[in-house]
C-alpha angles and dihedrals in degrees: 000000000000115000117229112246116237115234118243088246092060090053090052093052091050092048091053095052092048089051090051095051093045094051093048090051094048093051094045092053100047093082095214114152123235120266134183086255091059093051091049093053095050116088125194092228100030120130113250118251132169097226100063117087114252127194119240094248092048091044091054092053092046094046092049093048094045100053092045093057120097117244112253119267112264116250097034133100112268127203128182105258122227111241127212100245120214112251118263114263117267112248117206110225121196110246115261117258088233094053103125090211108043118187094241133029120216113209113206114233098192118091098007117152119245114236114261118265105250097166112115116230119253119247131186136173112223100175129067103016126230107278097019122145116231126194098201126072090219110066125186106216115200134187150136135268141164111295112261094025125119125233125210138179106195107309093340121098119213126224109258122187127208091270093056095256110144138188136179135170119230132179118237133191131220117292125015120354124190113213121195124194129190130200122201123187128203092269092058096253115145139203131176139198127193128201135176126225127181120223117210111180117214118247109273134178116237114226116222115259120247115221101174111047118121124192130191115214122212120277112280098036121131094213125084111201119209143152112317108237109244114238138160096202093100129081116270087218091077107028127181118281122236113278122245138104113273138185104267091228085071086070095049098098092051094046089051088060097058108023130073110260095247091054100048097097088044090056092049090049088052093051088051096050097039102040112357085238095299110139091202098048111144127188109212095197098053102020092233116154142196137014095321099028106244119183111242095235089063098040102087090054096048093044094049091047088056093049101255098132126105134220090270092058094252121139130227116270108267087227089061101110094212095049091045091054095046093049090051089052090052092049094052091050091049092056092045091049088062096048096262130125108276090222094054098109089060097043097242144002110263127230108256132137107320093347112102121177 
């Protein structure tokens, strides 16, 4: 039987299919990973050749597509078909350091500033209680606050220990007295508390005032005592004490009530040096009066600051020993609160007891 001869065109078609299959298999088996260069050299409408480099992923697609196609029919005109090439793999590239909008933002944790403390300190009054009745005109107020905070009542600063417990002595007048206390922490935050105490003085007998007694201090004293000028401008609540030189120790109990403990002996020494313990001591050359020798022009302000002013606006008599001692304690505290030596108004602290200049 005579075999029918294939036409040259049929042989060409078979050869093309074989070449396509061989090229795909070769590309599929070379194992080379895809690169951006591979993707750039691959066209979606390129004619397949065996010489151009092909990525493994593209080669797989081409190979699978090429072996599944039917061979062209013999006797027809055959052309190389264009394949839809699989897209090149996406390569993740790290963002440039100059990119103005990076994908992520890193916040440094080193050297950051802590937020400012805006919490006010606590402050409470533990003694006396709001509404309590007191029988002394010198009241020691006590309470608690945040450790490290300072406590004030008006211009006066309280003593505060390391645990936040505070205390301060204040003079009150007869009837209701409102006391306000402020706490200030290191960040400058403040808080306040207010209480009312009622002072009911005990019944006392007023001694008659002497207006003619003259005393003569020992030689070397800087004070000349003469007759106290009579006046009714002062409050009857705190009248003048009887004149006469006294042992300064007789004033210790009163000094303890108003002066800081470490200054008690110093205050007694000042009383001895300024007046020899005479509550009606009067210096004719300077006009200073009383145990601590206050000038009359300053007396109302000092007595009022110490709380010795009545409801009618009249101040304690400067010859009242207790008022003179309290006003002097306020004056010492005033100087000290401003960074000055507390004894500045008297020139120096005297040597007496435990007090050494």
